[in-house]
C-alpha positions, 0 to 999 in steps of 0.5 A: 500500500505504501509504495502504491500510494507514494507512486500515485500521489507523486505524479498527481498531487497537483490535481487535488485540493488537499494537503494531507491524505490518510489511508487505513485498512482493517482486517476485522477477521484477525483484529488488525489494521494498517494506516498511512498518512502522507502530506503534500511533500510525500512525507509520512506523518503520524499522530495528526488528527483529522476532522471526521465530518459526517463519519461522526454519524455512524460512530454516534447514532449507528453505534448507539443503535447497535446496542439499543436497536429500536423498532420505533418507526419514527426513530428508524426514519431519523436514523435512515434519513426518511423522516421528512425533515429538511436536509440542512439550514442555519442553526443558532442558539435556539437550535433545539427548539428549531429542530424539535419544531419539525413534524416527523412524517416519513417519506423518501430518502433526504440526507438530513443533518436535521434528522440526525440532530432530531434523533439525538434529541429524541434519544436524550429525552427518552434516556435522560442522558447526554448522547455522548455518554451513550456512544463513546464507550468504544472510542480509542484514546485518539478519537475525540469530540472536537471540544475535548481536543487538547490544545497540543494535539496537531490537527489537519487544517480543513479550510478558513473561518473568519480569515483564519485556518480551521485547525483543531475546530470543527469545519461544520458551521452548525456544529461550531455554532452549537458549540456542544456535542452533536451527532451529525459532525464533530468527531476528530481522530488520527488514522490509528484512532479511527481504525482501533475504534472500529475494532473496539466496536466490532469486539463489543457488538459484532456490528458487522454480522448485525449489519450483514443481517440487516440488509434483508430489511433495507428500504432505501439507501441508508441502513441503521445510521450507515450509508450503503454501497450504490448499485451503479458503477459510480459507487464511491465504495468501488465496484469490487466489494459485495452488495452488503457493503456499508459505511459513510462519507464525510464532507471534508473528503472522507470515506469509510466502507466495510464489506460485511461479507469479507469483514474487510474495512477501508477508510480515506481521510483528507482535507479536500475542503482546504482548497475547494468544497464543491469540486469533487471529481478528483477526490471521488475518483481517488475514493473509488481507486483506493477502494477497489485497490483494497478490495482487490489486494486484501490485507496481504498488500498493506505493508508493501 
């Protein structure tokens, strides 16, 4: 993997907008992983934190549901983005009141940060507990909510806010304004921290087997807080994984995919938004290329 991506990016850095790129591959069958973080100069880095962006959703909502599977259709519709809530909008100090004002009425899939936040509020109301305490049990010591990051920890910059680099603060504006724990965005991790957290979740819940079984009940794109592989040849999960592949994407240029048949996982972390938030052509091609390289090569090539 190291040689493959050194060679690839040595030729192609100039067509991308990110300065940092991390790869990870996880063999859940044998509880091991390999990661690689390269900067724009081809140097290998260690222990830098990446904004996970919307990878936060499955690591919070999806993880909670694994230990507390709900049969409540309203809660499931929120988990699976079928609640009828708006996709997005500006939130302020009264964000909870605004989010709670919407009727949960069901409908077709509309990927919704508001639906994720409503799920958080519904579960906190039902349990009487802060959501962070319900989903952080498997987090590695290199995975944090952004407000809990220590000032000395190095973070990859993801853009600009008020004329300054966004580094060590969440990129998502609503999460930044809310300034407290949210499930739609806000987690940060090193590549090793993300990989180990997923292994911890598997050890605690056997979530890959559970997700594999859940595919028989899948209604649309999203499943129990996770995204799933699309059926066309443009899937960002690649074309060489099984139909029972699930994961998520992150706005700053992240991908996470797990093939529940092979129990192999892969992720890509970047800071694509440092240069452009709307030009996704090259990063999406890289997502597909990396995914198919891993599905084809397996864990045996991770240290090559």
